[in-house]
MARKEKOL-901605 format. One record per residue (C-alpha): residue number from 0; residue in one letter; x, y, z. Coordinates in pm, 1 decimal. Example, Ala and Ser with C-alpha at 12.3 -4.5 7.8 and 13.67 -1.06 7.14 Angstrom:
MARKEKOL-901605
     i   aa         xx         yy         zz
     0    A     1230.0     -450.0      780.0
     1    S     1367.0     -106.0      714.0
END
This chain:
MARKEKOL-901605
     i   aa         xx         yy         zz
     0    M     4747.9     8928.5    -4726.1
     1    S     4378.4     8997.1    -4741.9
     2    R     4113.2     8733.7    -4695.2
     3    K     3995.3     8788.6    -5054.4
     4    H     4325.7     8657.1    -5188.2
     5    T     4376.3     8380.9    -4933.9
     6    R     4378.0     8037.0    -5096.4
     7    V     4271.4     7743.8    -4876.5
     8    L     4320.1     7369.4    -4919.8
     9    I     4066.9     7149.8    -4735.4
    10    V     4174.7     6800.8    -4627.1
    11    E     3860.8     6629.8    -4495.6
    12    D     3722.6     6279.1    -4557.2
    13    E     3359.8     6341.8    -4458.0
    14    P     3181.1     6480.2    -4766.8
    15    M     2921.8     6683.6    -4572.9
    16    I     3187.9     6848.1    -4357.2
    17    A     3404.1     6918.4    -4663.8
    18    F     3112.4     7074.1    -4854.6
    19    T     3006.8     7276.7    -4551.4
    20    L     3361.5     7405.3    -4500.9
    21    Q     3393.1     7490.3    -4868.4
    22    D     3067.0     7687.4    -4869.2
    23    L     3156.2     7862.4    -4543.1
    24    L     3497.4     7970.1    -4670.3
    25    I     3371.5     8091.6    -5006.6
    26    E     3092.3     8285.9    -4836.8
    27    A     3352.4     8444.9    -4604.6
    28    G     3563.6     8555.9    -4901.5
    29    F     3830.4     8286.6    -4910.6
    30    E     3927.5     8097.1    -5225.7
    31    V     3907.9     7717.7    -5192.5
    32    V     4169.9     7566.6    -5425.7
    33    G     4095.9     7202.5    -5355.9
    34    V     3941.3     6937.0    -5136.7
    35    A     4130.8     6615.7    -5058.8
    36    R     3948.7     6325.8    -4894.5
    37    R     4240.6     6080.0    -4869.0
    38    I     4600.1     6121.1    -4755.5
    39    E     4741.4     6036.6    -5099.4
    40    K     4536.8     6312.0    -5265.0
    41    A     4626.2     6553.2    -4984.7
    42    L     4998.5     6492.4    -5034.5
    43    E     4959.1     6532.2    -5410.7
    44    Q     4775.5     6863.7    -5370.6
    45    I     5019.6     6992.7    -5108.8
    46    G     5302.4     6926.8    -5351.4
    47    S     5138.8     7067.6    -5662.3
    48    T     4869.4     7321.3    -5569.6
    49    G     4935.1     7682.5    -5478.3
    50    F     4764.5     7781.0    -5154.4
    51    D     4827.3     7987.4    -4841.9
    52    V     4670.9     7786.3    -4559.9
    53    A     4513.4     7443.0    -4509.8
    54    I     4241.0     7297.2    -4293.3
    55    V     4323.7     6934.8    -4212.4
    56    D     4111.1     6667.3    -4046.4
    57    A     4345.0     6469.7    -3818.6
    58    N     4200.0     6134.8    -3925.9
    59    L     4119.8     6055.3    -4289.7
    60    A     3911.8     5739.0    -4316.0
    61    G     4103.1     5576.8    -4030.3
    62    V     4445.6     5699.8    -4147.9
    63    S     4641.2     5968.8    -3965.5
    64    A     4683.4     6290.8    -4161.7
    65    S     5021.0     6351.7    -3994.2
    66    P     5210.2     6299.7    -4325.9
    67    A     5009.0     6591.8    -4465.9
    68    A     5103.5     6799.3    -4162.0
    69    S     5470.3     6714.0    -4215.0
    70    A     5446.0     6811.8    -4583.2
    71    L     5278.1     7141.2    -4491.6
    72    A     5539.4     7217.0    -4227.5
    73    A     5820.3     7135.2    -4473.3
    74    R     5675.7     7392.6    -4716.0
    75    G     5632.1     7647.1    -4436.8
    76    L     5254.4     7656.5    -4482.9
    77    P     5028.7     7726.0    -4184.6
    78    F     4741.9     7488.7    -4114.5
    79    I     4451.4     7422.8    -3883.9
    80    V     4389.3     7070.9    -3755.8
    81    L     4023.1     6987.0    -3695.5
    82    S     3972.5     6685.3    -3476.0
    83    G     3756.6     6518.6    -3218.4
    84    Y     4081.0     6436.3    -3038.2
    85    S     4238.4     6680.7    -2795.0
    86    R     4547.3     6887.9    -2871.4
    87    E     4742.1     6682.3    -2615.4
    88    Q     4654.0     6357.2    -2792.7
    89    L     4773.6     6486.9    -3130.5
    90    Q     5045.0     6741.3    -3058.8
    91    D     5336.9     6511.8    -3146.3
    92    A     5180.3     6408.8    -3479.1
    93    F     5092.3     6765.6    -3581.9
    94    P     5371.4     6999.4    -3468.3
    95    G     5310.2     7365.9    -3540.8
    96    A     4938.7     7321.6    -3604.6
    97    F     4660.3     7548.0    -3487.9
    98    F     4418.9     7302.9    -3319.4
    99    M     4040.9     7318.3    -3323.3
   100    R     3824.2     7057.4    -3155.8
   101    K     3524.5     6921.2    -3347.8
   102    P     3252.1     7021.1    -3342.4
   103    C     3331.4     7390.2    -3374.4
   104    R     3126.2     7684.6    -3485.3
   105    S     3169.6     7842.6    -3827.7
   106    A     3269.4     8173.8    -3672.6
   107    Q     3552.8     8001.5    -3484.0
   108    I     3697.0     7858.4    -3805.5
   109    I     3682.1     8195.4    -3982.1
   110    Q     3839.0     8366.4    -3680.8
   111    A     4121.9     8109.7    -3672.4
   112    L     4188.7     8153.1    -4045.3
   113    N     4190.5     8531.2    -4009.3
   114    T     4437.1     8503.3    -3720.4
   115    I     4667.1     8281.5    -3926.8
   116    V     4640.1     8500.8    -4236.8
   117    L     4717.4     8817.2    -4040.2
   118    K     5030.4     8653.4    -3896.4
   119    E     5171.3     8589.9    -4243.0
END
């Protein structure tokens, strides 16, 4: 699968981070199919939107995004978890995730997505 055809769902509650991610991904050649700011919207989009990979903030307005991770895993969809928490703190809640610690550089996010896409 090439980057040009890779569809990404963003699950992020902070508007500036979501907009920045969206712009970054579009500029890098990815297609952003949706942005969910709350867990309910994330679960709805995971169930109804076609996409190849997701970027998920571990904490959405004080609520764990682990149900979104479970829904992604159940559909066999790869995802990146962005968080200020360490991998060790979140590993049980986000099995199978590719972890990135906030703050991270744009190039790191693109590299992680490319790694995931090439695996598929």
